[in-house]
C-alpha positions in Angstrom: 1.0 -8.1 2.1 -1.7 -5.7 0.9 -4.0 -3.5 2.9 -7.0 -5.8 2.2 -5.1 -8.9 3.4 -4.2 -7.2 6.7 -7.8 -6.3 7.3 -9.0 -9.9 6.6 -6.4 -11.3 8.9 -7.4 -8.9 11.7 -11.1 -9.7 11.2 -10.5 -13.5 11.3 -8.3 -13.1 14.4 -11.0 -11.1 16.1 -13.6 -13.7 15.3 -11.4 -16.5 16.6 -10.6 -14.6 19.8 -13.9 -12.9 20.8 -16.7 -14.7 18.9 -15.9 -18.4 19.3 -16.2 -20.5 22.4 -14.6 -23.7 21.2 -12.1 -25.5 23.5 -9.6 -27.7 21.7 -6.9 -29.7 23.6 -4.2 -29.3 20.9 -4.6 -25.6 20.1 -5.6 -22.5 21.9 -7.8 -20.5 19.5 -7.5 -17.3 21.5 -3.8 -17.3 21.0 -4.2 -18.0 17.3 -6.7 -15.1 17.1 -4.3 -12.7 18.8 -1.5 -13.8 16.5 -3.7 -13.2 13.4 -4.8 -9.8 14.7 -1.1 -8.7 15.3 -0.2 -10.0 11.8 -3.2 -8.1 10.4 -2.1 -4.8 12.1 1.4 -5.3 10.7 -0.1 -5.9 7.3 -2.2 -2.8 7.5 0.7 -0.7 8.5 2.9 -2.1 5.7 0.2 -1.6 3.2 -0.2 2.1 4.2 3.5 2.6 4.1 3.8 1.2 0.6 0.8 3.1 -0.6 2.1 6.4 0.8 5.7 5.9 -0.5 4.5 5.2 -4.1 6.5 7.5 -6.4 4.6 10.0 -8.6 6.1 11.7 -11.6 5.1 14.8 -13.6 5.7 14.9 -17.3 5.8 18.2 -19.2 6.0 18.5 -23.0 6.6 21.9 -24.7 6.5 22.7 -28.4 7.9 25.8 -29.9 9.2 27.1 -33.2 12.9 28.0 -33.5 13.1 31.6 -34.6 16.4 31.1 -36.4 15.7 28.0 -38.5 11.9 28.0 -38.4 11.9 24.3 -37.2 9.4 23.0 -34.7 11.2 22.0 -31.4 9.7 19.7 -28.8 11.1 19.4 -25.3 10.0 16.8 -22.8 10.9 16.7 -19.1 10.0 14.2 -16.4 10.5 14.8 -12.7 9.6 13.0 -9.5 7.9 14.6 -6.6 10.4 14.5 -3.8 7.8 14.8 -1.0 6.0 11.6 -1.9 
């Protein structure tokens, strides 16, 4: 579930709970609204966790000339940021 889906669920739940005054015999719209708001909060939290845990990598490429043979040497390294 993405961050946007969580926000949409929360908004629809809030509308059903607080903005509607419809009484149905077979379903309680207030309970459905609260369930959607809880699902929206969970979706927002999960979306933030996934967004913050996304791995970032740094690539470094270095070129030099070997003093012995005179050849051009290229070295590439890739590392991940351990804090992210």
